[in-house]
NUDOMI-820469 format. One record per residue (C-alpha): y negated, x, z negated; residue in one letter; residue number from 0. Coordinates in nm, 4 decimals. Layout:
<atom <Y,X,Z>,'A',NUM>
...
//
This chain:
<atom <-7.9001,12.2982,-13.3150>,'X',0>
<atom <-7.5168,12.2892,-13.3847>,'X',1>
<atom <-7.3558,12.0167,-13.4429>,'X',2>
<atom <-7.0039,12.0443,-13.6453>,'X',3>
<atom <-7.0631,11.7269,-13.8682>,'X',4>
<atom <-7.2945,11.4416,-13.9749>,'X',5>
<atom <-7.3330,11.6271,-14.2945>,'X',6>
<atom <-7.3029,11.9779,-14.1298>,'X',7>
<atom <-7.5349,12.0990,-13.9326>,'X',8>
<atom <-7.6203,12.4471,-13.8420>,'X',9>
<atom <-7.9867,12.5441,-13.7072>,'X',10>
<atom <-8.0387,12.7977,-13.3977>,'X',11>
<atom <-8.2723,12.9825,-13.6978>,'X',12>
<atom <-7.9028,13.1080,-13.7980>,'X',13>
<atom <-7.6926,13.2173,-13.5320>,'X',14>
<atom <-7.7372,13.5590,-13.3866>,'X',15>
<atom <-7.7222,13.5611,-13.0215>,'X',16>
<atom <-7.6983,13.9280,-12.8507>,'X',17>
<atom <-7.6279,13.9680,-12.4910>,'X',18>
<atom <-7.4418,14.2883,-12.3543>,'X',19>
<atom <-7.2509,14.4167,-12.0280>,'X',20>
<atom <-6.9249,14.2763,-11.9839>,'X',21>
<atom <-6.6140,14.5378,-11.9605>,'X',22>
<atom <-6.4012,14.5374,-11.7168>,'X',23>
<atom <-6.3811,14.5380,-11.2880>,'X',24>
<atom <-6.6613,14.2849,-11.0682>,'X',25>
<atom <-6.8187,14.5645,-10.8229>,'X',26>
<atom <-7.1693,14.6252,-10.8614>,'X',27>
<atom <-7.2666,14.3043,-11.0443>,'X',28>
<atom <-7.0883,14.4011,-11.4403>,'X',29>
<atom <-7.3047,14.6847,-11.4025>,'X',30>
<atom <-7.6075,14.5111,-11.3734>,'X',31>
<atom <-7.6223,14.2247,-11.5842>,'X',32>
<atom <-7.5971,14.2267,-11.8779>,'X',33>
<atom <-7.3760,13.8237,-11.9291>,'X',34>
<atom <-7.1034,13.8876,-12.1760>,'X',35>
<atom <-7.2419,13.6762,-12.5219>,'X',36>
<atom <-7.2159,13.8056,-12.8838>,'X',37>
<atom <-7.2680,13.5680,-13.1474>,'X',38>
<atom <-7.3120,13.6704,-13.5001>,'X',39>
<atom <-7.3459,13.3902,-13.8005>,'X',40>
<atom <-7.3387,13.4915,-14.1843>,'X',41>
<atom <-7.1382,13.1961,-14.3637>,'X',42>
<atom <-7.2044,13.3677,-14.7330>,'X',43>
<atom <-7.5848,13.3066,-14.7026>,'X',44>
<atom <-7.6087,12.9881,-14.4568>,'X',45>
<atom <-7.8574,12.7451,-14.6523>,'X',46>
<atom <-7.6466,12.4616,-14.3868>,'X',47>
<atom <-7.3580,12.4395,-14.5046>,'X',48>
<atom <-7.3423,12.1408,-14.7501>,'X',49>
<atom <-7.2084,12.1902,-15.1292>,'X',50>
<atom <-6.8501,11.9772,-15.1077>,'X',51>
<atom <-6.7860,12.2052,-14.7552>,'X',52>
<atom <-6.8874,12.5566,-14.8659>,'X',53>
<atom <-6.5480,12.6627,-15.1071>,'X',54>
<atom <-6.3093,12.5009,-14.7985>,'X',55>
<atom <-6.4998,12.6519,-14.5375>,'X',56>
<atom <-6.5449,13.0271,-14.7079>,'X',57>
<atom <-6.2157,13.0528,-14.8083>,'X',58>
<atom <-6.0159,12.8757,-14.4735>,'X',59>
<atom <-6.2618,13.1382,-14.2775>,'X',60>
<atom <-6.2281,13.4505,-14.5046>,'X',61>
<atom <-5.9544,13.6318,-14.2611>,'X',62>
<atom <-6.3011,13.6030,-13.9991>,'X',63>
<atom <-6.5477,13.6920,-14.2101>,'X',64>
<atom <-6.7074,14.0818,-14.2033>,'X',65>
<atom <-6.8015,14.2703,-14.5238>,'X',66>
<atom <-7.1055,14.1155,-14.5061>,'X',67>
<atom <-6.9593,13.7323,-14.4322>,'X',68>
<atom <-7.0436,13.7793,-14.0722>,'X',69>
<atom <-6.8747,13.5794,-13.8323>,'X',70>
<atom <-6.8874,13.7347,-13.4931>,'X',71>
<atom <-6.7621,13.5848,-13.1789>,'X',72>
<atom <-6.8098,13.6940,-12.8215>,'X',73>
<atom <-6.7440,13.5656,-12.4265>,'X',74>
<atom <-6.6733,13.6804,-12.1596>,'X',75>
<atom <-6.5190,13.4497,-11.9087>,'X',76>
<atom <-6.8360,13.3205,-11.6768>,'X',77>
<atom <-7.0528,13.5554,-11.4814>,'X',78>
<atom <-7.3688,13.4059,-11.6145>,'X',79>
<atom <-7.5042,13.4380,-11.9764>,'X',80>
<atom <-7.5671,13.0584,-12.0263>,'X',81>
<atom <-7.2151,12.9351,-12.0050>,'X',82>
<atom <-7.0878,13.1923,-12.2107>,'X',83>
<atom <-7.3286,13.1307,-12.4864>,'X',84>
<atom <-7.2115,12.7675,-12.4438>,'X',85>
<atom <-6.8321,12.9102,-12.4607>,'X',86>
<atom <-6.9341,13.1626,-12.7923>,'X',87>
<atom <-7.1250,12.8226,-12.9749>,'X',88>
<atom <-6.7967,12.5947,-12.8719>,'X',89>
<atom <-6.5792,12.8548,-13.0047>,'X',90>
<atom <-6.8023,12.8856,-13.3507>,'X',91>
<atom <-6.7759,12.4735,-13.3738>,'X',92>
<atom <-6.4238,12.4447,-13.2950>,'X',93>
<atom <-6.3389,12.7525,-13.5574>,'X',94>
<atom <-6.5502,12.5479,-13.7831>,'X',95>
<atom <-6.4654,12.2003,-13.7688>,'X',96>
<atom <-6.0542,12.3396,-13.7722>,'X',97>
<atom <-6.1677,12.5024,-14.1214>,'X',98>
<atom <-6.2531,12.1906,-14.2667>,'X',99>
<atom <-6.0540,11.9891,-14.1367>,'X',100>
<atom <-5.8601,11.8647,-14.4977>,'X',101>
<atom <-5.4763,11.7610,-14.3600>,'X',102>
<atom <-5.3371,11.4276,-14.4695>,'X',103>
<atom <-5.1525,11.4168,-14.8095>,'X',104>
<atom <-4.7606,11.3650,-14.7222>,'X',105>
<atom <-4.6052,11.0371,-14.8709>,'X',106>
<atom <-4.2163,11.0679,-15.0320>,'X',107>
<atom <-4.0772,10.8402,-14.8895>,'X',108>
<atom <-3.6474,10.7200,-15.0086>,'X',109>
<atom <-3.3870,10.8556,-14.7653>,'X',110>
<atom <-3.2786,10.5529,-14.5328>,'X',111>
<atom <-2.9304,10.4235,-14.5019>,'X',112>
<atom <-2.8462,10.4929,-14.1361>,'X',113>
<atom <-2.9517,10.8634,-14.3122>,'X',114>
<atom <-2.7197,10.8601,-14.6387>,'X',115>
<atom <-2.4375,10.7356,-14.4467>,'X',116>
<atom <-2.4648,10.9883,-14.1465>,'X',117>
<atom <-2.4947,11.2724,-14.4012>,'X',118>
<atom <-2.2114,11.1312,-14.6009>,'X',119>
<atom <-1.9591,11.0907,-14.2915>,'X',120>
<atom <-2.0856,11.5170,-14.1822>,'X',121>
<atom <-1.9829,11.5975,-14.5071>,'X',122>
<atom <-1.6669,11.4256,-14.4417>,'X',123>
<atom <-1.5991,11.5466,-14.1268>,'X',124>
<atom <-1.6487,11.9079,-14.2400>,'X',125>
<atom <-1.4338,11.8929,-14.5658>,'X',126>
<atom <-1.1927,11.7664,-14.3092>,'X',127>
<atom <-1.2352,12.0443,-14.0972>,'X',128>
<atom <-1.1850,12.3089,-14.3803>,'X',129>
<atom <-0.8934,12.1783,-14.5462>,'X',130>
<atom <-0.7071,12.1427,-14.2270>,'X',131>
<atom <-0.7509,12.5546,-14.2357>,'X',132>
<atom <-0.4889,12.5756,-14.5351>,'X',133>
<atom <-0.1229,12.7388,-14.5461>,'X',134>
<atom <0.1185,12.5906,-14.2913>,'X',135>
<atom <0.4235,12.4440,-14.4789>,'X',136>
<atom <0.7637,12.4794,-14.3597>,'X',137>
<atom <0.8161,12.1155,-14.4368>,'X',138>
//
């Protein structure tokens, strides 16, 4: 079972793992061993998503979903299936945690006296600089 939060856990039966041959250089080993892990999880049909998380999760993950509502992840970093499987599960967990994160609302505050003073002084300096750019008189 993949634990996302206290109220959100994905059972192993909902996650489909498949192992295929990894691409790229690697000598004879890469041609014999299926060490690349491909993870597939259907977010639209998952019954493990709590109702209060479902809408936010589906909206945040919309670009990552296939037409069928699957999330596809793969890992071929390591040379063995176990570590690649763990990396795929960690990627899924990180993706879901990030999608469920609700940013803290910003409280509006008044500008400080110092910032107000600095703003006015900078405007005054700019005004004086531009004022000196006028025509030169013959006085």
